[in-house]
Backbone as a printed PyTorch tensor [residue, N CA C, xyz], in Angstrom:
tensor([[[  0.8510,  -1.1750,   0.0000],
         [  0.0000,   0.0000,   0.0000],
         [  0.8910,   1.2300,   0.0000]],

        [[  0.6120,   2.1270,  -0.9010],
         [  1.4460,   3.3160,  -0.9900],
         [  0.8560,   4.4880,  -0.2150]],

        [[ -0.4700,   4.5040,  -0.0320],
         [ -1.0980,   5.6150,   0.6470],
         [ -2.4270,   5.1780,   1.2590]],

        [[ -2.6970,   5.6460,   2.4520],
         [ -3.9750,   5.3860,   3.1030],
         [ -4.9360,   6.4890,   2.6660]],

        [[ -6.1280,   6.0850,   2.2240],
         [ -7.1570,   7.0310,   1.7940],
         [ -8.4210,   6.7940,   2.6060]],

        [[ -9.4460,   7.5750,   2.3350],
         [-10.7120,   7.4230,   3.0500],
         [-11.3400,   6.0560,   2.7780]],

        [[-10.9420,   5.4080,   1.7040],
         [-11.4970,   4.1110,   1.3330],
         [-10.6600,   2.9250,   1.8140]],

        [[ -9.6070,   3.1920,   2.5570],
         [ -8.7560,   2.1220,   3.0770],
         [ -9.4650,   1.4540,   4.2560]],

        [[ -9.4350,   0.1310,   4.2680],
         [-10.1110,  -0.6070,   5.3490],
         [ -9.2020,  -0.7240,   6.5730]],

        [[ -9.8190,  -1.0330,   7.6970],
         [ -9.0360,  -1.2310,   8.9170],
         [ -8.0720,  -2.3980,   8.7710]],

        [[ -8.4630,  -3.4200,   8.0430],
         [ -7.5690,  -4.5580,   7.8160],
         [ -6.2640,  -4.0920,   7.1800]],

        [[ -6.3580,  -3.2300,   6.1930],
         [ -5.1590,  -2.7260,   5.5190],
         [ -4.3400,  -1.8200,   6.4390]],

        [[ -5.0170,  -0.9960,   7.2120],
         [ -4.3220,  -0.0780,   8.1150],
         [ -3.6110,  -0.8360,   9.2270]],

        [[ -4.2440,  -1.8840,   9.7420],
         [ -3.6580,  -2.6320,  10.8530],
         [ -2.4340,  -3.4440,  10.4440]],

        [[ -2.1070,  -3.4670,   9.1570],
         [ -0.8630,  -4.1080,   8.7240],
         [  0.3490,  -3.3290,   9.2400]],

        [[  0.1130,  -2.0900,   9.6370],
         [  1.1490,  -1.2220,  10.1940],
         [  0.8960,  -1.0890,  11.6910]],

        [[  1.5980,  -1.8540,  12.5290],
         [  1.3520,  -1.8330,  13.9700],
         [  1.4110,  -0.4370,  14.5780]],

        [[  2.2860,   0.4180,  14.0580],
         [  2.4060,   1.7640,  14.6020],
         [  1.1790,   2.6230,  14.2970]],

        [[  0.3510,   2.2110,  13.3640],
         [ -0.8680,   2.9600,  13.0390],
         [ -1.8700,   2.9130,  14.1870]],

        [[ -1.8300,   1.8500,  14.9720],
         [ -2.7800,   1.7200,  16.0910],
         [ -2.5980,   2.8510,  17.0960]],

        [[ -1.3740,   3.2980,  17.2930],
         [ -1.1220,   4.4130,  18.2120],
         [ -1.8150,   5.6760,  17.7240]],

        [[ -1.7440,   5.9130,  16.4360],
         [ -2.3630,   7.1070,  15.8660],
         [ -3.8790,   6.9930,  15.9480]],

        [[ -4.4160,   5.8310,  15.6300],
         [ -5.8630,   5.6330,  15.7150],
         [ -6.3510,   5.8250,  17.1450]],

        [[ -5.5870,   5.3470,  18.1020],
         [ -5.9540,   5.5060,  19.5200],
         [ -5.9220,   6.9840,  19.9130]],

        [[ -4.9720,   7.7230,  19.3830],
         [ -4.8600,   9.1610,  19.6630],
         [ -6.1280,   9.8980,  19.2530]],

        [[ -6.7610,   9.4390,  18.1850],
         [ -7.9890,  10.0470,  17.6850],
         [ -9.2360,   9.4100,  18.3140]],

        [[ -9.0350,   8.5830,  19.3080],
         [-10.1310,   7.9210,  20.0320],
         [-11.0520,   7.1310,  19.1120]],

        [[-10.4510,   6.4440,  18.1680],
         [-11.2310,   5.6270,  17.2470],
         [-11.9450,   4.5330,  18.0470]],

        [[-13.2710,   4.5610,  18.1280],
         [-13.9950,   3.6190,  18.9750],
         [-13.8800,   2.1710,  18.5150]],

        [[-13.5480,   1.9530,  17.2650],
         [-13.4750,   0.5930,  16.7270],
         [-12.3820,  -0.2520,  17.3900]],

        [[-11.3840,   0.3980,  17.9500],
         [-10.2770,  -0.3480,  18.5490],
         [-10.7360,  -1.1920,  19.7180]],

        [[-11.7580,  -0.7500,  20.4290],
         [-12.2470,  -1.4950,  21.5840],
         [-13.5550,  -2.2260,  21.3290]],

        [[-14.0620,  -2.1250,  20.1220],
         [-15.3440,  -2.7510,  19.7940],
         [-15.1700,  -4.2600,  19.6190]],

        [[-16.0260,  -5.0500,  20.2800],
         [-15.9010,  -6.5120,  20.1420],
         [-16.2250,  -7.0300,  18.7390]],

        [[-16.9070,  -6.2360,  17.9360],
         [-17.2770,  -6.6730,  16.5890],
         [-16.2370,  -6.3370,  15.5330]],

        [[-15.2150,  -5.5860,  15.9080],
         [-14.2300,  -5.1410,  14.9200],
         [-13.5550,  -6.3080,  14.2080]],

        [[-13.3440,  -7.4110,  14.8980],
         [-12.6930,  -8.5680,  14.2650],
         [-13.5030,  -9.0970,  13.0890]],

        [[-14.8130,  -8.9430,  13.1710],
         [-15.6870,  -9.4600,  12.1200],
         [-15.9250,  -8.4430,  11.0090]],

        [[-15.7070,  -7.1680,  11.3030],
         [-16.0450,  -6.1130,  10.3590],
         [-14.8360,  -5.4160,   9.7340]],

        [[-13.6250,  -5.7550,  10.1600],
         [-12.4240,  -5.0340,   9.7310],
         [-12.2500,  -4.9600,   8.2200]],

        [[-12.6310,  -5.9970,   7.5180],
         [-12.4350,  -6.0210,   6.0680],
         [-13.3840,  -5.0770,   5.3480]],

        [[-14.4740,  -4.7000,   6.0120],
         [-15.4710,  -3.8390,   5.3710],
         [-15.4630,  -2.4110,   5.8960]],

        [[-14.8820,  -2.1950,   7.0600],
         [-14.8860,  -0.8630,   7.6500],
         [-13.8430,   0.0230,   6.9890]],

        [[-14.3000,   1.0930,   6.3670],
         [-13.3970,   2.0520,   5.7200],
         [-13.1710,   3.2120,   6.6750]],

        [[-11.9380,   3.6800,   6.7360],
         [-11.5720,   4.7290,   7.6860],
         [-12.4000,   6.0000,   7.4640]],

        [[-12.7240,   6.3170,   6.2280],
         [-13.5380,   7.5020,   5.9390],
         [-14.9320,   7.4020,   6.5310]],

        [[-15.5320,   6.2240,   6.4340],
         [-16.8720,   6.0100,   6.9920],
         [-16.8510,   6.1000,   8.5160]],

        [[-15.8320,   5.5190,   9.1130],
         [-15.7110,   5.5480,  10.5680],
         [-15.5790,   6.9910,  11.0580]],

        [[-14.7410,   7.7520,  10.3900],
         [-14.5380,   9.1530,  10.7760],
         [-15.8160,   9.9620,  10.6330]],

        [[-16.5550,   9.7090,   9.5800],
         [-17.8100,  10.4350,   9.3730],
         [-18.8220,  10.1010,  10.4710]],

        [[-18.9440,   8.8420,  10.8050],
         [-19.9090,   8.4080,  11.8190],
         [-19.5780,   8.9980,  13.1880]],

        [[-18.2950,   9.0110,  13.5330],
         [-17.8950,   9.4150,  14.8760],
         [-17.3400,  10.8380,  14.9720]],

        [[-17.4120,  11.5930,  13.8890],
         [-16.9750,  12.9830,  13.9190],
         [-15.4850,  13.1630,  14.1360]],

        [[-14.7030,  12.2600,  13.5680],
         [-13.2430,  12.3190,  13.6800],
         [-12.6840,  13.0780,  12.4780]],

        [[-11.6870,  13.9030,  12.7060],
         [-11.0710,  14.7070,  11.6540],
         [-10.2980,  13.8050,  10.6880]],

        [[-10.9150,  13.4610,   9.5830],
         [-10.3340,  12.5360,   8.6080],
         [ -9.0550,  13.0890,   7.9950]],

        [[ -9.0520,  14.3630,   7.6510],
         [ -7.8780,  14.9560,   6.9990],
         [ -6.6210,  14.8380,   7.8410]],

        [[ -6.7140,  15.2190,   9.1040],
         [ -5.5480,  15.1330,   9.9830],
         [ -5.1510,  13.6950,  10.2700]],

        [[ -6.1430,  12.8240,  10.4260],
         [ -5.8490,  11.4140,  10.6820],
         [ -5.1000,  10.7990,   9.4990]],

        [[ -5.5910,  11.0430,   8.2900],
         [ -4.9100,  10.5070,   7.1040],
         [ -3.4960,  11.0650,   6.9690]],

        [[ -3.3520,  12.3540,   7.2620],
         [ -2.0340,  12.9740,   7.1740],
         [ -1.0510,  12.2750,   8.1120]],

        [[ -1.4610,  12.0580,   9.3560],
         [ -0.5680,  11.4060,  10.3230],
         [ -0.2790,   9.9520,   9.9490]],

        [[ -1.3100,   9.2370,   9.5220],
         [ -1.1040,   7.8370,   9.1400],
         [ -0.1400,   7.7340,   7.9640]],

        [[ -0.3350,   8.5590,   6.9600],
         [  0.5220,   8.4850,   5.7710],
         [  1.9510,   8.9230,   6.0640]],

        [[  2.1190,   9.8830,   6.9520],
         [  3.4770,  10.2750,   7.3440],
         [  4.1750,   9.1240,   8.0540]],

        [[  3.4320,   8.3900,   8.8610],
         [  4.0010,   7.2770,   9.6190],
         [  4.3760,   6.1120,   8.7080]],

        [[  3.4960,   5.7590,   7.7620],
         [  3.7960,   4.5940,   6.9220],
         [  4.8470,   4.8970,   5.8620]],

        [[  5.0810,   6.1710,   5.5540],
         [  6.1190,   6.5440,   4.5930],
         [  7.4830,   6.0710,   5.0510]],

        [[  7.6380,   5.9420,   6.3420],
         [  8.9240,   5.5730,   6.9240],
         [  9.2160,   4.0880,   6.7670]],

        [[  8.2320,   3.3290,   6.2940],
         [  8.4090,   1.8690,   6.1770],
         [  8.4230,   1.4070,   4.7660]]])
């Protein structure tokens, strides 16, 4: 994956262990949800941000800066 976009799923994002720290910083509720294991392949980061009022632009910026290093 070269870039995380609003259409990137949690499954793809979780391939980068350091991304979990950034998601936690934004209080992404999915990290503690018991259903996340079953829904990860379908949950897109853009949809999650829209539902929970999370700043998608800043989140994507931080995630992409972090994965660029790998």
